[in-house]
N, C-alpha and C positions, 0 to 999 in steps of 0.2 A: 504494500500500500504506500509506504514512504517513497519507494523508487518512482512510482507513478506520480506521486505528489511533487517530486523534484525533477520531473522530466524537463521542465523549463528552468531557466537560470534563477529568476527571482520569483519567489512565491507571492501569491496575492494576499490581500488582507484576510480573506476567509481561510486560506491555507495556514497563515500564521496563527490564526485562532484555533485551528484544528491541532496544530503542533502543541500549542499551549494547553488545550483541553486534554490531549493524549498524555502529556508528561507532567502535568502540574502535581498530581498526587504523589508520584514517584519522587519528584524533586523536593517536595515539601517533606516527605518522609526522610530523605537523605539529609536535608538541612537540619531538621529537628533532631535527628540522630546525633549530629555533631554539636549543635548549639544548645539543645535542651530548653529552648525558649520558643513558644509558638509565634511570637511577634518577630523575633529575629529570623526565624525560619521563613516567614512570609517575605521579609525584606530580602533574604538571600535568594529566594525563588524569583522574585521580581528582577533582582540584579542579574541572576543567571539568564533569564530570558532576554534581557537587554543585551548582555554580552553575546549570547548565542545568536540572536537575530542579526546583530551587527557583523559577526564573523561567520555567518552561515556558509559563505563561499569557501572557507578553509576546511570544512568537513569533506573529506575525500570519499568515505564510504557512508552513504546516507542510511544504509541499513543499520548502522551502529549509532544512530542518533541518540537513543536512550542512554547508552553508556557514556557517550560524549557529553550529554547534558548533565548526567550524574557527576561526572568528573568536574565539570565547571561548577556545579552546585557545591560539591565537597570543598573544592579549593576556595570558593567564595566564602563559605562558612568559616573555614580555617582562617582566612585572612581577616574576616570580621572579628573573630575571637582574639586573634593576635593584636589587632588594633585596640580592642577594648582592654586587653590584659586583665580581664575579669571573667570569671566563670559564673554563668547564670544558673547553674544547676541548683536544684533545691534538694538538699539532703533529706532523706526520709528514714524512718526506722527500718531496720532490717526485719524481714519476715522469715522466720524459721518454722518449718513444719516438723512435727514429731514424726519420727521414723517408726511408726507403729504398724504392724502387719494388718491389723483389722481395719486400719484407716484406708488401705489400698483396695479393699474389697469392693468399694462402691465406685463405679465409673465416673459419676458426677464429682465426687471428691477428688478423684485422680485428675480430672480435667482442671479443677480449681487449683490443685497443687502445681500442675504444670504451668498454669497462667501466673501463679505467684512466683514460681521459680524464674520464669522468663522476665517478669517484672524486676526481680532482684538482680538478674544478670544485666538487664538494661541499666539499672541504677549503678552497678559496678562499672559498666562501660564508661559512664560519665567521669570516672575517676582516673582512667588511663589517658595518655597523651592524645592530642587531636590527630596526629599523624598515624598513630596506631589504630585509633578508631576508624579513620578513613580506610586503612588497608583491610581491616576486619570487615567493614561494611561492604567493600567491593568483593572480597573473597567469599564471605559467608551469607550475606544478605542478597547480593546480586549474583552470587554463584559464578563469578568470573574466574578463569584460569589465571595462573601466574603470568603467563605470556600476555594475555589480554590486559591485565593490570599494568604490566610493564609498558605496553604500548600507550595506554591511556595516560599514565603518569610520566611518560618519557624517562623511564628508568630501565636499568638492566634487569633481566629476569632474576639474576642472583641477588640483587639488591631487594627486590620484591620478596623473595623467599626469606631473606634474613629479617626483613621488617615484619613479616608474618610471624616468624619464629619469636622475635623479640616482643611483639604485641601479645602473643599467646602467653609468653613467659611473664610479662607484666600483669596480664589478667589473672593468670594462675596464682601469682604472688598475693594479689589483693583478695582473691577468693579464699585462699588458704588462711589468710589473716582474718577472714570473717567466718572461718570454719564452714565453708560452703564448697564442697568438692563434689562435682557431678560430672557426668559425661554428656557432651553436647553432640548430637547427631552421630553417635557412635565413636566419636573422636575424643580422646582424653586431652583436656587442656594442659 
């Protein structure tokens, strides 16, 4: 669909609107993941679209527009945080669930436990560096391969691998400090 959309050099106003509608939620999620502030995330998304529409001609492979926009959003959010030199995350109490066998017998309770665990992991992510959050976002949320991440961030594949390793190490250290050790997607952090 995007290839057909970009058959001509300059998109029309309706086509710009379509791009905005298609990718707004994804970019907001990316920006919020880094800023942890809904208002800053909205600002980042707006700045992302301004930058992207201005430099649309620089996108070589139009089928990778989503990843390209996500990278712009991530970098814009990181730049915004660096400018502010203030973290806007709101610390909340940690939620620990009892590891009781009878508790796991009810599927509804298991679903609530999983949601609480994901919430806590999201809170812990706000404690790691912005660069590490960005690399984990691209790797585990957007499920990009190291090679794709390297291309998007203009890094060597080895650099991406080492950043992923360091990000997981930093995350593991925080989780162990909070007595929270779990497996995520079958992979031990």
